[in-house]
N, C-alpha and C positions, 0 to 999 in steps of 0.2 A: 235820814231817820234820830228821830234822836231818841238816846236813852231814858229809860225811867228814872224820872229822879226821884229821892230822898226826901221826903219832909224836914222839912229845919237845917238841909248841908249847903254849907256857905258854896257859892260860884266858883271858887277854887277844883271844889272836891267832883263838882258834877263837870269841870272840861276833863278830869282824869279819868272819868266813864266814858269819855264820850270814842273813847277808840278800842274800848272792851268789849266782852262780848254779852254784854246784858240785851235782855229782849226787849223789841219796840213794842209799842202801845199798842199797835195791831194784830199782832203776834199772840200778847195777852190776851188779846180782848175773843181775839179766836178760842183760845186755849179756853176761857169760864164759857164762853158760848158751846163748847162741847162739853163741856161740865154741866150747862141747866138742861142739855138734849138729854142727857146721860140722867141727872136726875126726875125728868118729864118720865124718859118712858120707863124706868122702872117704878114711878110713881104710876103708872098707867097699868102698866103689867102684873101687879100686886091689884089693882084694885079690881081686874076682873073675872073672870068664872071658872070656876075648876081648878083644873091645870099644878100638878107638882112643877110640871114644868114651865110656866110662865111668873109661877113664884121665886123658882129658882132662877130664872133670868134676870126676873128684879134684884134679885136679890146679888149676885153680880155685876152687877150695870153701879151699884152705887160704890163701892172698893175704884171702880174704875173713872164715875167722876171726883172722887175724893181727888183722887192722885194729877186728874187735870188740872183739878179748882188747885190745889199744892205746887203743882212745878215750878210755872212761873217765880212764886216767893223763893221756895229754894235754890231754882239758877240763877236769879238775880243776886241769892244771898251768899253764893258761891262765888258770881263775878266781883262781886264787891271784896269779897273778902280773899281771894285770893289776886 
């Protein structure tokens, strides 16, 4: 499985990262899909009737979705930097 490449980098640098711990594209897709599910659930719950509890649950899902979206960027930056 090939690691995520960075645009504009040479083949030599890409070879250095092949043995590294960068996330695979399939894993990144799973993180993005989970983030979209969190965002959709938060939007559906906040548009529902009544419920202070539903509104609170949707507010709690937004940071989870953001964390799932940012994690692959953070992981790959750490793998490339160290």
